[in-house]
Residue, then its C-alpha position, 0 to 999 in steps of 0.5 A: x081823363x079826370x080834370x085837375x082843379x087847383x084851388x087858388x091860395x087866399x093868402x098869395x104871401x103864404x107860400x114863399x113864407x111857407x117855402x123860407x121857413x122851411x128852408x130856413x128851419x131845415x135840418x140841411x140849412x148849414x147852422x150846424x143844429x145837428x152838432x148840439x143837444x142842451x145837454x140832452x147828452x149828459x142826461x141820457x148818459x147818466x140814465x135821466x132820459x132813458x126812454x121815449x116817455x123820459x124825452x118826452x117829459x124833457x121836452x115839455x120841460x123845455x117848452x113850459x120852463x126851459x130853453x125853448x121857453x126862454x129862446x121862443x120869447x127872444x124870437x118874439x121880441x126879435x120879430x118886433x124890433x127887427x126895424x129899431x136898431x137901438x133896442x134889437x142892440x139891446x136885446x141881442x145883449x141881453x140874449x147873450x147874457x142869459x145862457x146858463x152855460x158856456x156851451x149853451x152860450x156857444x151854440x146859441x152865438x155860432x147858430x145865430x152867426x151861421x144862419x145869418x151867414x146862410x141868409x145872406x148868401x140867399x136873400x141879402x136885402x133881409x140881413x143888411x144889418x150888420x148888428x144881426x152878425x151878432x145875434x144869437x139864433x133866436x134872435x137872428x131867427x125872429x128879425x129875419x123871418x119879420x124883415x121877410x113879412x113872414x107872420x109871427x105866429x108861423x115864424x115862431x111855431x116853425x122855430x119851436x118845431x125846428x128845436x123840438x125835432x132837433x131834440x129828438x132826433x139826438x134822442x134817437x140816436x142816443x138813447x137810442x130811439x127808432x124812428x116810429x118813436x120820434x114820430x110819435x114824439x113830434x106828434x105828442x108835442x103839437x099841443x103843447x107846440x102851440x101853447x108855447x107859441x101862444x103863451x110865448x106871443x102874448x107874454x114876451x112882453x113881461x120881463x118875467x117872459x124871458x126867464x128860465x127855470x130849468x136846473x136839471x137841463x142846466x145842470x146837464x148843460x154844465x156838466x156835458x162840457x167835462x164828459x169824457x165821451x161825447x157826440x155833441x157840442x152841449 
């Protein structure tokens, strides 16, 4: 019988961190991410995003200029400020002022509150700070990841991957696309995701790093508020 060989992990903290990230950023974690599309539903309705190539362009724009870029910068700052309560409170106020529409504000606040509530159920020692209950989603994820001792690059990469995967899932249902299209999209975005992680870590302290310029996505989010029929909340 063949002998089974197990290679020990060189970093004993790596596996626990990986398991937490897989749990916290899984589609099954109860934050309701699947109910939001960040304006994508309106873009599909108007024909702006009509196929897999257009969805890929939409996602890359979000990484480079839009919501995913901004959320990445907030996540980095929250990770770095996790134990500075005054600075964290200021960041929470800033993050709550950045969304360009009522639905985007609802999305980030509702997911943040749900994330903290869910983490508290399993890891109460990580969310003892009362202020975190009001933290927008990227701030909540960044701060909790830091308190859990999870590395910044891993936490941010998993957070952005989950965000992109959620939008791809929305696109599969809306356009519609096949599951194979979804797999090809997430594979095509690997380089973009890595670049977004590096850019956010290197530039988050620059005030310009928190900026976002994606007019079409912002308009889509605003128009979605009054869309007659819809599947998603944003």
